[in-house]
N, C-alpha and C positions, 0 to 999 in steps of 0.2 A: 503493501500499499504505501502511497507518496505521501506527501504532507497533506495538498488539496483535500484528499478522498478521505484521510484522517479527519481533519478537520469539522467532515459533513459528518460525522458521527456524533451520534448520542453517547452519553455518559456509560449507557450500560452496552450497549454495542463496542466502544473502546474498550471498556475493560473486561468481557467475552472475548475479546480478540487478543487481547494481552495476555491473560491467561492460558490462551492456547497456546500461546509464543512461548509463554513461562516454561511450559509443559514438554513443548517439543524440544524446546533448550535442555529443559535437565532430562529429558531421555536418553541425551546423548548419542543422537541419530543422528543429526544434522553436520554435514564436514563443515569443512571451514567457515568458507566461504556462506553459505547457506545461516549458518552460525551470526554470524558479523552482520548480513542480512538483516535477520529476524531481531537481533540486540535493535539494531537503529530504527526499524520500526517500531520495536518495544519502548525506545525511548519518547517518539512522537507521539505514540498513544500515551504512556504516562505524563506526559506535558497537558495531553488534549487533556484528561480525565483533571490533573490538577486545575487546569482552568478554568472548566466545568464545576468542581469543587469551589474553588475561591466564588465564581458567578453567584452559585446558589447559597454561599455563606453570607455575602454581602446584601442580596436581596434578602435573605433572615433578619441579618442585624438591622437592615432599615424597620422591616417589617416591625422585627423589637421594637425599637426605638419609638417609632410612631405609635406604638400600642402605650409606652412608658410615659410616653405624654399628653398621648388622650388619656390616661387614667391618673395623672398627678393632678391633683384639686391646684385652684390659683391661690398664692402664695396671698395672706389678707393683708399683709402692708404693698400690693400689686408692685413689687417683682418679681 
């Protein structure tokens, strides 16, 4: 998979593909070139997962902040 293809994957798709690549690498059945290619693809997939997780975390933080702001009563001194 190239970078453009990886960037189109959902988190679940990228994680599933990454898991399969790890299994292939751990099996020891890949030759050197295939191992290097699998590792390179794995790095791309790992970065994709990290990017998607960071985006989800930012969205959750924003929602939490909005909920906290809505739940905080105004102070009596107006501040």
